[in-house]
C-alpha atoms as one frame of an Amber mdcrd trajectory, in Angstrom:
protein
  -7.304 -41.298  34.173  -8.366 -42.974  30.935  -6.260 -43.107  27.815  -7.381
 -41.362  24.646  -9.193 -43.688  22.251  -6.911 -45.285  19.699  -7.374 -44.199
  16.117  -8.859 -46.962  14.095  -8.349 -47.618  10.436 -12.040 -46.980   9.758
 -11.790 -43.435  11.127  -8.839 -42.592   8.912 -10.290 -44.156   5.768 -13.688
 -42.486   6.186 -12.455 -39.282   4.518 -13.720 -38.804   0.968 -11.190 -39.129
  -1.833  -9.839 -35.713  -2.929 -10.892 -34.524  -6.353  -8.712 -32.567  -8.749
 -10.173 -29.162  -9.513  -9.272 -26.907 -12.416  -9.639 -23.145 -11.930  -8.521
 -21.665 -15.275  -9.910 -18.174 -14.588  -8.291 -17.815 -11.161  -5.723 -15.026
 -11.193  -3.096 -14.414  -8.500  -4.044 -11.752  -5.963  -0.523 -10.367  -5.957
   1.806  -8.929  -8.560   5.565  -9.278  -8.657   7.653  -6.109  -8.670  11.359
  -5.498  -8.960  13.147  -2.630  -7.238  16.822  -1.787  -6.889  17.859  -0.696
  -3.399  21.112   0.703  -2.035  23.205  -1.947  -0.286  22.947  -0.270   3.116
  19.143  -0.134   2.903  18.852  -3.771   1.881  21.261  -4.777   4.652  19.111
  -2.932   7.196  15.990  -4.683   5.914  17.754  -8.058   6.143  18.755  -7.356
   9.755  15.184  -6.358  10.654  13.817  -9.474   8.946  16.335 -11.678  10.739
  15.421 -10.191  14.125  11.748 -10.907  13.399  12.577 -14.323  11.895  10.589
 -13.589   8.725  11.589 -13.257   5.060  12.725  -9.858   3.757   9.788  -9.509
   1.332   7.364  -9.989   4.224   9.012  -7.212   6.247   8.915  -4.888   3.238
   5.242  -5.703   2.615   4.267  -5.046   6.247   6.213  -1.771   6.334   4.618
  -0.583   3.086   1.170  -1.470   4.394   1.800   0.373   7.678   3.115   3.450
   5.866   0.155   3.576   3.485  -2.242   3.196   6.401  -0.627   6.082   8.308
  -0.577   8.240   5.151  -4.306   7.627   4.669  -4.982   8.638   8.255  -3.018
  11.880   7.818  -4.808  12.555   4.541  -8.210  11.994   6.171  -7.339  14.331
   9.055  -6.243  17.071   6.628  -9.394  16.603   4.562 -11.518  16.807   7.717
  -9.828  20.068   8.802 -10.279  21.607   5.337 -13.986  20.771   5.351 -14.424
  22.311   8.828 -12.773  25.548   7.785 -15.089  25.999   4.797
């Protein structure tokens, strides 16, 4: 079995020098919100986040996304049934 080739200095230094880029018109894709929650609800979210080993805001974001997705599906089904009955 042969050993992997050693990294040489020339391979590492062959990368181009990074350039600073200014993007003044770039706006964040997210918006910060603030919401007060009952202690028991926040505690439950913290437990769920801890079990999943992710931050609380990430759990909240995923749950909101899942809920909105399921609500859209229900809305589309209702709309489809209304159109059929017409």
